[in-house]
N, C-alpha and C positions, 0 to 999 in steps of 0.2 A: 504494499500499500504505499503510495507516495506521500511524503510529508507535506502537510498543509503550510501555506505561507501564513504569515502573521495576519495579512489582510483577510485571507479566506476564513481564518479561525475566528477573527473578531466579527466578521460579517455574519457568519453562520451562527454564532453564539448571540448575535444581537447586542454586542457590547457597545454601550453608548460611547460617543467621542468624549475625550477629556475637555472640560470647559476651557482650559487654557489653549488647547489646540484650536478650538473654534475661534476664540478671540484672536489668536496670532494669524490664522489663515485668512480671516476677515480683514484684519488690518493690512496683511500683505496684498490681498486683492484690491483693496482701496488705493494702496500706493501704486498699483500696476495700471496707471492711468492710460498707458498706450496699449494695454492688453497684450503685453509682450509674453507673459506667462500663460495667459489665457485660461485662468482658473474657472473651472465649471463646478457648480455645486448642486446639479439638478437631480442626481441619482447615482446608483451604484455603478462604478466603473469610470465615473468622471475623474478627471485628474484631481480636482479639489478634494473629492471624496477620498480618493486613495491617499492624498497627502494628510488628510485628517486622521485616517486609520494609523498610518505610520507615525505621525507626530504624537498622537494619543498614546501609542505604545512606548515611545521614547520617554515621554513625560511620566507615564506610570512606572516605567523601569527605574527612572531616576528617583521617583518618590520612594520606591521600595528600597533602593540603596540608601537613601537619606534616613529612613526609618530604622534600618539595620535589622538584624535577625530578631525574631520574636522569642 
């Protein structure tokens, strides 16, 4: 069985995006006045949605490291 990507795992589990990921991506999209990055947030598979999944994972992993072992 092939290993699932972080994006597939989060999507299939219905894991919500990290609030900071949403804030950061919206801020970046607002700064992209020439639409060079072309962030799209309309649904699964859009580049903005993929970035939200990835950034959410990074932020959550960072938080787990900061919290340390339980």
